[in-house]
C-alpha positions in Angstrom: 27.9 -10.6 5.1 24.7 -9.6 6.8 22.6 -6.8 5.4 22.3 -3.7 7.7 18.7 -4.4 8.5 19.5 -8.0 9.4 22.2 -6.8 11.8 19.6 -4.4 13.3 17.1 -7.1 13.8 19.7 -9.4 15.4 20.7 -6.5 17.8 17.1 -5.9 18.7 16.6 -9.5 19.5 19.5 -9.6 21.9 18.2 -8.9 25.4 21.7 -7.7 26.4 21.4 -4.7 24.2 19.5 -1.5 25.0 16.2 -1.2 23.1 16.9 2.0 21.2 14.1 3.8 19.4 16.5 4.7 16.6 16.9 1.0 15.9 13.2 0.2 16.2 12.4 2.9 13.7 14.4 0.9 11.1 11.8 -1.8 11.3 9.2 0.5 9.6 8.1 -0.7 6.1 10.2 -3.8 5.9 10.1 -5.6 2.6 9.0 -9.2 2.3 12.5 -10.6 2.6 13.3 -8.5 5.6 10.0 -9.4 7.2 10.7 -13.1 6.6 14.0 -12.8 8.4 12.5 -11.0 11.3 9.8 -13.7 11.6 12.6 -16.4 11.8 14.5 -14.5 14.4 11.4 -13.6 16.4 10.7 -17.1 17.4 14.1 -17.3 19.2 13.7 -14.0 21.1 13.0 -14.4 24.7 9.5 -13.5 25.9 10.2 -10.4 27.9 12.1 -8.9 25.0 9.3 -9.7 22.5 6.9 -7.9 24.8 9.2 -4.9 25.0 9.7 -4.7 21.3 6.0 -4.9 20.3 5.0 -2.4 23.0 7.6 0.1 21.9 6.6 -0.3 18.3 3.0 0.5 19.2 4.2 3.6 21.0 6.4 4.8 18.1 3.6 4.3 15.6 1.2 6.3 17.8 3.7 9.2 18.0 4.6 9.2 14.3 2.0 8.3 11.7 4.6 7.9 9.0 6.0 4.8 10.7 4.4 1.5 9.5 4.9 -1.6 11.5 1.6 -3.2 10.5 3.1 -6.3 8.8 5.1 -6.9 12.0 1.9 -6.6 14.1 0.2 -9.0 11.8 2.9 -11.6 12.3 2.6 -11.0 16.1 -1.0 -12.0 16.0 0.3 -15.5 15.8 2.8 -15.1 18.7 2.6 -17.8 21.3 2.3 -15.2 24.1 -1.2 -13.6 24.7 0.3 -10.2 25.8 2.2 -9.9 22.5 -1.0 -10.8 20.6 -3.0 -8.2 22.5 -0.4 -5.5 21.8 -0.3 -6.5 18.1 -4.1 -6.0 17.9 -3.6 -2.6 19.6 -0.9 -1.7 17.1 -3.3 -2.5 14.2 -6.0 -0.2 15.5 -6.0 2.2 12.5 -5.7 -0.6 9.9 -8.9 -0.8 7.8 -7.7 -3.5 5.4 -10.4 -6.1 4.9 -7.7 -8.8 4.9 -7.4 -8.2 8.7 -11.0 -9.3 9.4 -10.5 -13.0 9.2 -7.5 -13.1 11.5 -9.4 -11.0 14.0 -12.4 -13.3 13.7 -10.2 -16.3 14.3 -8.8 -14.8 17.4 -12.2 -13.9 18.7 -13.5 -17.4 18.1 -10.5 -19.6 19.0 -7.9 -17.8 21.0 -6.9 -19.4 24.3 -6.8 -16.1 26.1 -9.9 -14.2 27.2 -8.0 -10.9 27.0 -7.1 -11.6 23.4 -10.6 -12.5 22.5 -11.9 -9.2 24.1 -9.3 -7.2 22.2 -10.3 -8.9 18.9 -14.0 -8.2 19.5 -13.2 -4.6 20.2 -11.0 -4.3 17.1 -13.8 -5.7 14.9 -16.0 -2.7 15.9 -14.4 -0.4 13.4 -15.0 -3.0 10.6 -18.6 -3.2 11.6 -18.8 0.6 11.3 -17.1 0.5 7.9 -19.6 -2.2 6.8 -22.5 -0.2 8.0 -21.3 2.8 5.9 -21.0 0.4 2.9 -17.2 0.7 2.8 -16.8 -3.0 2.8 -18.1 -5.8 0.5 -21.2 -7.5 1.7 -19.3 -10.8 2.2 -17.2 -9.0 4.8 -20.3 -7.6 6.5 -21.7 -11.1 6.7 -18.5 -12.5 8.1 -18.3 -9.9 10.8 -22.0 -10.1 11.8 -22.1 -13.9 11.9 -18.9 -14.1 14.0 -20.0 -11.4 16.5 -23.6 -12.7 16.9 -22.4 -16.3 17.4 -20.2 -15.1 20.3 -22.9 -12.9 21.8 -25.4 -15.8 21.9 -22.9 -18.4 23.2 -23.5 -18.5 27.0 -20.4 -20.7 27.4 -18.2 -17.8 26.4 -17.0 -15.4 29.1 -19.3 -12.5 29.7 -16.6 -9.9 29.0 -16.1 -11.4 25.5 -19.8 -11.5 24.8 -20.4 -7.9 25.9 -17.5 -6.6 23.8 -18.8 -8.5 20.8 -22.2 -6.9 21.4 -20.7 -3.5 21.5 -18.7 -4.2 18.3 -21.8 -5.4 16.4 -24.0 -2.4 17.5 -23.3 -0.1 14.5 -24.9 -2.7 12.2 -28.5 -1.7 11.5 -29.8 -5.3 11.2 -32.8 -6.9 12.9 -30.6 -9.7 14.3 -28.3 -7.1 15.9 -31.3 -5.2 17.5 -32.6 -8.5 18.8 -29.3 -9.3 20.4 -29.2 -5.9 22.0 -32.6 -6.4 23.5 -31.8 -9.9 24.8 -28.7 -8.4 26.5 -30.8 -5.6 28.0 -33.3 -8.1 29.3 -30.7 -10.4 30.8 -30.0 -10.8 34.5 -26.3 -10.0 34.0 -25.6 -6.4 34.9 -22.5 -6.2 32.6 -24.5 -7.3 29.6 -27.2 -4.8 30.5 -24.6 -1.9 30.6 -23.2 -3.0 27.2 -26.8 -3.1 25.8 -27.3 0.6 26.7 -23.9 1.4 25.1 -24.9 -0.6 22.0 -28.3 1.3 21.8 -26.3 4.6 21.4 -24.1 3.2 18.7 -27.0 1.5 16.9 -28.7 4.9 16.2 -32.2 3.4 16.0 -34.7 6.0 17.4 -36.8 3.1 18.8 -34.2 2.8 21.7 -35.0 6.3 23.0 -37.7 5.3 25.5 -35.4 2.8 27.0 -32.5 5.3 27.2 -34.8 7.9 28.9 -35.8 5.2 31.4 -32.2 4.4 32.3 -31.3 8.0 32.8 -32.9 7.6 36.2 -31.5 4.1 36.9 -30.2 3.4 40.4 -27.0 2.2 38.8 -24.5 5.0 38.1 -23.0 3.0 35.2 -26.3 2.6 33.5 -27.0 6.3 33.9 -23.6 7.1 32.5 -24.1 4.9 29.4 -27.7 6.1 28.9 -26.4 9.7 28.9 -23.7 9.0 26.4 -26.2 7.1 24.2 -28.7 10.0 24.4 -26.0 12.4 23.2 -25.2 10.1 20.3 -28.9 9.9 19.4 -29.2 13.6 19.0 -32.8 13.5 20.2 -34.0 16.8 21.8 -36.5 14.7 23.8 -33.6 13.6 26.0 -32.6 17.1 27.0 -34.8 17.5 30.1 -33.6 14.1 31.5 -30.0 15.0 30.9 -30.4 18.4 32.6 -31.5 16.4 35.7 -28.3 14.4 35.6 -26.1 17.6 35.8 -26.7 17.4 39.6 -26.1 13.6 39.7 -24.1 12.4 42.7 -21.6 10.7 40.4 -19.0 13.0 38.9 -18.6 11.0 35.7 -22.4 11.0 35.1 -22.5 14.8 35.5 -19.7 15.3 33.0 -21.2 13.1 30.3 -24.7 14.6 30.8 -23.3 18.1 30.0 -21.3 16.7 27.1 -24.5 15.1 25.7 -26.4 18.3 26.0 -23.7 20.0 23.8 -24.0 17.1 21.3 -27.8 17.3 21.1 -27.9 21.1 20.9 -31.1 23.1 20.5 -32.2 26.2 22.3 -33.2 24.5 25.6 -29.8 22.7 25.8 -27.9 25.8 24.9 -29.7 27.9 27.4 -29.1 25.5 30.2 -25.4 25.2 29.3 -25.1 28.9 29.4 -26.6 28.9 32.9 -24.0 26.3 33.9 -21.3 28.9 33.3 -22.3 30.5 36.6 -22.5 27.2 38.5 -20.5 27.1 41.8 -18.9 23.9 40.7 -15.7 24.4 38.7 -16.2 21.0 37.1 -19.6 21.9 35.8 -18.4 25.3 34.6 -15.5 23.7 32.7 -17.6 21.0 31.2 -20.2 23.5 30.1 -17.5 25.6 28.4 -16.4 22.6 26.4 -19.9 21.5 25.6 -20.8 25.0 24.3 -17.6 25.0 22.2 -18.7 21.7 20.6 -22.2 23.1 20.2 -20.8 26.1 18.3 -18.6 23.9 16.1 -21.6 21.8 15.1 -23.8 24.9 14.6 -21.2 26.7 12.5 -18.2 24.5 11.4 -16.6 27.4 9.6 -16.2 29.2 12.9 -13.8 26.6 14.2 -10.2 27.9 14.3 -7.2 25.7 14.7 
């Protein structure tokens, strides 16, 4: 006689049945025996159904933090379908276990799907951040850094994979990472250049500021956007005047991030300008200024923040 969870798994695998959330929730925190059974059944489930199941599990986990499908997502990293593998990476977004690093590195280096490699690179960014904050062993930091830098420098790899690897490596304060960022910035590929500006913001090295200030007046809106974001992350008051100029940028997204960056940097000049923006004829600018001033006040006096 089948165990109840085995019956549930069999039902879920049958495409003729409705995919009920009440049944999917039962897959949370499976023990090793139950997980092994699911893995055996999984291989026989038709593709469309597998995609539906993993997508719904991701949604359920996002809605309820008490649900844990991580072991299922780990198994799905080996699924023969790229879309399932991508969804599995998405489902593991909050997982910070070092044991996940090697599987993600393997996907980054060897997966047949560019989309999966991009997702793996993006997922490694949080581990790079953990490594930078010394929350991982040095061997893990070395593994992450070597894998990302190898991909960044491999011109045979798709540009999208290389740029996401660069962005993922950017929190690491290492000379090799800074050199990779500069090479990307000096390249002829516009996508790599945009990612280099993004990386400068995440890298938090003050030496990038002159480059960021220069790109605030770039003819490319995407470069101005990323430069504004990076200036906000830098927290350097030297960027305030350049950001103020962007509040009247022809690109709506650039205007919004410039105002947000002013709130992140703070200081009397930024605060004074944001207060002036409250009377701007543009509703977008007024609303963005209100939010930026709110963030400014939270940073200035965290105890004033009320839930």
